C-alpha positions as CSV (number, residue, x, y, z in Angstrom):
1,X,-18.7,57.2,17.6
2,X,-21.7,55.1,18.8
3,X,-22.2,53.1,15.6
4,X,-20.1,52.4,11.9
5,X,-16.5,52.5,11.5
6,X,-14.4,53.6,14.3
7,X,-12.0,56.5,13.2
8,X,-7.9,56.9,14.2
9,X,-7.7,60.1,14.8
10,X,-3.8,59.4,15.9
11,X,-1.8,61.0,18.5
12,X,-3.3,64.4,17.0
13,X,-6.9,63.8,17.5
14,X,-7.4,64.8,13.8
15,X,-8.0,63.4,10.4
16,X,-8.2,64.8,7.4
17,X,-11.5,65.8,5.1
18,X,-11.4,66.2,1.4
19,X,-14.4,68.1,0.3
20,X,-15.7,67.0,-2.9
21,X,-18.5,67.7,-5.0
22,X,-21.6,65.4,-5.1
23,X,-22.5,66.6,-9.0
24,X,-19.1,66.9,-10.0
25,X,-16.9,65.1,-8.5
26,X,-14.5,68.1,-8.4
27,X,-12.4,67.8,-5.3
28,X,-13.2,71.5,-3.1
29,X,-11.1,71.7,-0.5
30,X,-8.9,69.8,2.3
31,X,-9.3,70.6,6.0
32,X,-8.8,68.8,9.5
33,X,-12.0,67.4,11.5
34,X,-11.8,66.4,15.2
35,X,-14.2,64.1,16.6
36,X,-16.1,66.8,17.9
37,X,-16.3,68.6,14.5
38,X,-17.5,64.6,12.9
39,X,-20.0,64.3,15.4
40,X,-21.4,67.9,14.9
41,X,-21.1,66.9,11.0
42,X,-22.9,64.0,11.2
43,X,-25.5,65.3,13.7
44,X,-26.6,68.6,11.6
45,X,-26.2,67.3,8.4
46,X,-23.8,70.3,7.2
47,X,-20.1,70.1,7.2
48,X,-18.1,70.7,10.1
49,X,-13.7,70.9,10.8
50,X,-11.0,72.0,12.9
51,X,-8.7,74.9,12.1
52,X,-5.6,74.2,13.5
53,X,-4.9,77.6,13.2
54,X,-7.2,79.3,15.2
55,X,-8.0,76.2,17.5
56,X,-11.8,75.7,17.6
57,X,-14.4,74.1,15.8
58,X,-15.9,75.6,12.6
59,X,-19.2,75.4,10.4
60,X,-18.0,75.8,6.6
61,X,-19.9,78.7,5.5
62,X,-21.3,79.8,8.6
63,X,-20.0,83.5,8.0
64,X,-19.9,83.6,4.1
65,X,-23.3,81.8,3.7
66,X,-21.0,79.1,1.4
67,X,-22.4,76.1,3.1
68,X,-21.5,72.4,2.2
69,X,-24.5,70.1,3.0
70,X,-23.4,66.8,3.3
71,X,-24.9,63.9,1.0
72,X,-22.5,60.8,2.5
73,X,-19.8,61.0,4.7
74,X,-16.9,58.3,3.3
75,X,-13.7,56.6,5.5
76,X,-10.6,55.6,3.9
77,X,-9.1,52.2,4.0
78,X,-7.1,52.9,6.9
79,X,-10.0,54.8,8.8
80,X,-7.8,57.9,9.1
81,X,-8.9,59.9,6.1
82,X,-12.5,61.3,5.5
83,X,-14.0,62.1,2.4
84,X,-17.3,64.6,2.9
85,X,-19.4,64.0,-0.2
86,X,-21.4,67.7,-0.4
87,X,-23.5,69.8,-2.3
88,X,-21.8,73.1,-2.1
89,X,-23.6,76.1,-1.8
90,X,-21.0,79.0,-3.5
91,X,-17.6,79.0,-3.7
92,X,-15.7,76.7,-1.0
93,X,-12.3,78.9,-1.3
94,X,-11.8,82.0,1.2
95,X,-10.2,83.5,-2.3
96,X,-13.5,83.7,-3.7
97,X,-12.5,80.3,-6.2
98,X,-15.3,77.5,-6.2
99,X,-12.6,75.2,-5.6
100,X,-9.1,75.6,-3.1
101,X,-7.3,73.9,-5.8
102,X,-8.1,76.8,-8.7
103,X,-4.4,77.2,-9.9
104,X,-1.4,74.9,-11.2
105,X,2.2,74.9,-9.6
106,X,2.9,76.6,-12.4
107,X,0.9,79.2,-11.2
108,X,-1.6,79.2,-13.9
109,X,-5.2,80.1,-12.3
110,X,-7.3,77.2,-13.8
111,X,-10.8,77.6,-11.9
112,X,-13.6,79.5,-11.3
113,X,-13.8,82.9,-8.7
114,X,-17.2,83.0,-7.7
115,X,-17.4,85.5,-5.3
116,X,-15.7,88.5,-4.0
117,X,-14.0,88.0,-0.5
118,X,-14.0,91.8,0.4
119,X,-17.6,91.7,0.0
120,X,-18.2,88.5,2.0
121,X,-15.4,89.1,4.9
122,X,-15.0,91.7,6.8
123,X,-11.2,92.6,7.4
């Protein structure tokens, strides 16, 4: 990074990033960020992450249209975790829910489903 706080990407080259709704404070999701993903996020003003399963950079909402516009990127005290404060279009979760944290550990659904994933994602 050319300015600001140096992020500690550690041995894996990734840091966790929590996405939080700028208006409500709701935690929407957690994903991982590579140096390139952070650079793209800062360049475009849209949230970018790194998929550990697909081993590739991805832009949130590129397929679904449910983008995250970045209001602010915050860094924790150890500089090894990020907080993306975002304006979320539609749902953040690929299951169609507004937040990935839509159920309790007991299995109770406490979140709102805001879109049909079958209609958004091709099989």
